[in-house]
C-alpha beads as a LAMMPS data file, in Angstrom:
LAMMPS data file: protein, C-alpha beads

119 atoms
118 bonds

1 atom types
1 bond types

-500.0 500.0 xlo xhi
-500.0 500.0 ylo yhi
-500.0 500.0 zlo zhi

Masses

1 110.0

Atoms # bond

1 1 1 0.979 21.030 -5.145
2 1 1 -0.900 17.515 -4.104
3 1 1 0.237 14.484 -5.757
4 1 1 -2.963 12.964 -7.531
5 1 1 -2.259 9.707 -8.959
6 1 1 0.575 6.728 -8.716
7 1 1 0.485 3.969 -11.780
8 1 1 2.073 0.680 -10.760
9 1 1 2.620 -1.597 -13.970
10 1 1 1.679 -5.386 -12.353
11 1 1 0.961 -8.905 -13.340
12 1 1 -2.226 -9.301 -11.675
13 1 1 -4.617 -5.972 -11.746
14 1 1 -7.587 -8.028 -9.843
15 1 1 -5.772 -9.453 -7.312
16 1 1 -3.801 -6.256 -6.314
17 1 1 -7.117 -4.219 -6.610
18 1 1 -8.316 -7.100 -3.872
19 1 1 -5.468 -6.513 -1.609
20 1 1 -5.456 -2.858 -1.702
21 1 1 -9.319 -2.381 -1.666
22 1 1 -9.193 -4.786 1.775
23 1 1 -6.046 -3.601 3.637
24 1 1 -5.889 -0.063 2.474
25 1 1 -9.673 1.184 2.318
26 1 1 -9.285 2.134 -1.370
27 1 1 -12.433 1.440 -3.686
28 1 1 -13.002 0.495 -7.444
29 1 1 -13.195 3.645 -9.749
30 1 1 -13.423 2.486 -13.171
31 1 1 -11.573 0.210 -15.512
32 1 1 -9.758 0.729 -18.613
33 1 1 -8.155 -1.555 -20.975
34 1 1 -7.932 -3.947 -17.718
35 1 1 -6.252 -1.508 -15.725
36 1 1 -8.064 -1.462 -11.848
37 1 1 -8.676 2.791 -10.973
38 1 1 -9.020 2.702 -7.308
39 1 1 -9.718 5.707 -5.222
40 1 1 -9.299 6.378 -1.645
41 1 1 -11.420 8.882 0.568
42 1 1 -9.294 11.651 0.303
43 1 1 -9.215 11.089 -3.832
44 1 1 -6.059 10.001 -4.002
45 1 1 -6.144 7.553 -7.313
46 1 1 -4.236 4.282 -7.605
47 1 1 -3.616 2.742 -11.254
48 1 1 -2.800 -0.902 -11.386
49 1 1 -2.199 -1.541 -14.913
50 1 1 -1.428 -4.800 -16.849
51 1 1 2.314 -5.464 -17.740
52 1 1 3.473 -8.346 -20.012
53 1 1 6.088 -8.769 -19.513
54 1 1 6.302 -7.544 -15.877
55 1 1 9.719 -5.725 -14.842
56 1 1 10.602 -5.367 -11.279
57 1 1 11.126 -2.034 -9.535
58 1 1 14.270 -0.636 -8.868
59 1 1 15.426 -2.106 -5.150
60 1 1 14.473 0.501 -2.299
61 1 1 11.249 1.753 -4.599
62 1 1 8.186 1.769 -2.267
63 1 1 4.873 3.327 -1.422
64 1 1 4.051 4.338 2.059
65 1 1 0.684 4.812 4.116
66 1 1 0.738 7.192 6.656
67 1 1 -1.575 6.902 9.476
68 1 1 -3.066 8.897 12.140
69 1 1 -1.636 7.324 15.155
70 1 1 0.643 4.317 16.388
71 1 1 -2.724 2.079 17.460
72 1 1 -3.560 2.164 13.747
73 1 1 -0.495 0.672 12.523
74 1 1 -0.349 -2.156 15.329
75 1 1 -4.082 -2.916 13.864
76 1 1 -3.438 -2.785 10.021
77 1 1 -0.441 -5.090 10.486
78 1 1 -2.717 -7.507 12.810
79 1 1 -4.967 -7.498 9.691
80 1 1 -2.575 -8.116 7.350
81 1 1 -0.760 -11.063 8.931
82 1 1 -3.962 -12.739 10.165
83 1 1 -5.039 -12.449 6.429
84 1 1 -1.733 -14.313 5.566
85 1 1 0.354 -11.436 4.420
86 1 1 3.764 -11.611 4.780
87 1 1 5.255 -8.083 6.619
88 1 1 8.218 -7.192 8.790
89 1 1 7.953 -7.021 12.335
90 1 1 6.638 -3.539 13.788
91 1 1 9.452 -0.790 14.790
92 1 1 8.580 1.617 16.868
93 1 1 11.124 4.501 17.666
94 1 1 9.509 6.202 20.225
95 1 1 10.312 7.847 21.929
96 1 1 13.069 9.253 20.236
97 1 1 12.034 9.210 16.748
98 1 1 8.027 9.451 17.406
99 1 1 8.158 6.718 14.857
100 1 1 6.097 3.387 14.296
101 1 1 6.215 1.502 11.131
102 1 1 6.487 -1.721 9.437
103 1 1 6.677 -3.014 5.533
104 1 1 4.784 -5.609 3.527
105 1 1 3.936 -6.623 0.003
106 1 1 1.510 -6.702 -2.133
107 1 1 0.466 -9.545 -4.514
108 1 1 2.787 -7.876 -6.896
109 1 1 5.422 -7.496 -4.827
110 1 1 5.233 -4.197 -4.351
111 1 1 6.871 -3.102 -0.959
112 1 1 4.868 -0.975 0.939
113 1 1 5.327 1.252 3.797
114 1 1 2.992 1.718 6.477
115 1 1 3.842 4.032 9.548
116 1 1 2.579 6.899 11.609
117 1 1 4.667 9.991 12.356
118 1 1 4.428 12.605 15.317
119 1 1 4.454 15.878 13.093

Bonds

1 1 1 2
2 1 2 3
3 1 3 4
4 1 4 5
5 1 5 6
6 1 6 7
7 1 7 8
8 1 8 9
9 1 9 10
10 1 10 11
11 1 11 12
12 1 12 13
13 1 13 14
14 1 14 15
15 1 15 16
16 1 16 17
17 1 17 18
18 1 18 19
19 1 19 20
20 1 20 21
21 1 21 22
22 1 22 23
23 1 23 24
24 1 24 25
25 1 25 26
26 1 26 27
27 1 27 28
28 1 28 29
29 1 29 30
30 1 30 31
31 1 31 32
32 1 32 33
33 1 33 34
34 1 34 35
35 1 35 36
36 1 36 37
37 1 37 38
38 1 38 39
39 1 39 40
40 1 40 41
41 1 41 42
42 1 42 43
43 1 43 44
44 1 44 45
45 1 45 46
46 1 46 47
47 1 47 48
48 1 48 49
49 1 49 50
50 1 50 51
51 1 51 52
52 1 52 53
53 1 53 54
54 1 54 55
55 1 55 56
56 1 56 57
57 1 57 58
58 1 58 59
59 1 59 60
60 1 60 61
61 1 61 62
62 1 62 63
63 1 63 64
64 1 64 65
65 1 65 66
66 1 66 67
67 1 67 68
68 1 68 69
69 1 69 70
70 1 70 71
71 1 71 72
72 1 72 73
73 1 73 74
74 1 74 75
75 1 75 76
76 1 76 77
77 1 77 78
78 1 78 79
79 1 79 80
80 1 80 81
81 1 81 82
82 1 82 83
83 1 83 84
84 1 84 85
85 1 85 86
86 1 86 87
87 1 87 88
88 1 88 89
89 1 89 90
90 1 90 91
91 1 91 92
92 1 92 93
93 1 93 94
94 1 94 95
95 1 95 96
96 1 96 97
97 1 97 98
98 1 98 99
99 1 99 100
100 1 100 101
101 1 101 102
102 1 102 103
103 1 103 104
104 1 104 105
105 1 105 106
106 1 106 107
107 1 107 108
108 1 108 109
109 1 109 110
110 1 110 111
111 1 111 112
112 1 112 113
113 1 113 114
114 1 114 115
115 1 115 116
116 1 116 117
117 1 117 118
118 1 118 119
């Protein structure tokens, strides 16, 4: 069974759409009632639905993007920070845990983890 989609309730669907398209390789699929529906190459659907009033997500909630290698994590970090996105520093836990990761936030404040983990 595969996870098929995530529906995020956001203040500004357009700003979030541009962020995910620019930094995480999503493409616009369609729009319904102001909600932006985006897909990636794996067919995963990210729904950015307007919410008024907005409610903050619970502490600890985040979405994660796994990358194929540690260098890809470093590259995404560089692109995000060069574009002015706030991101934590890169945590490299090799060789013990074989994990390289950092966190950032989308324009709505949703926490994102970007990581590579050896399988």
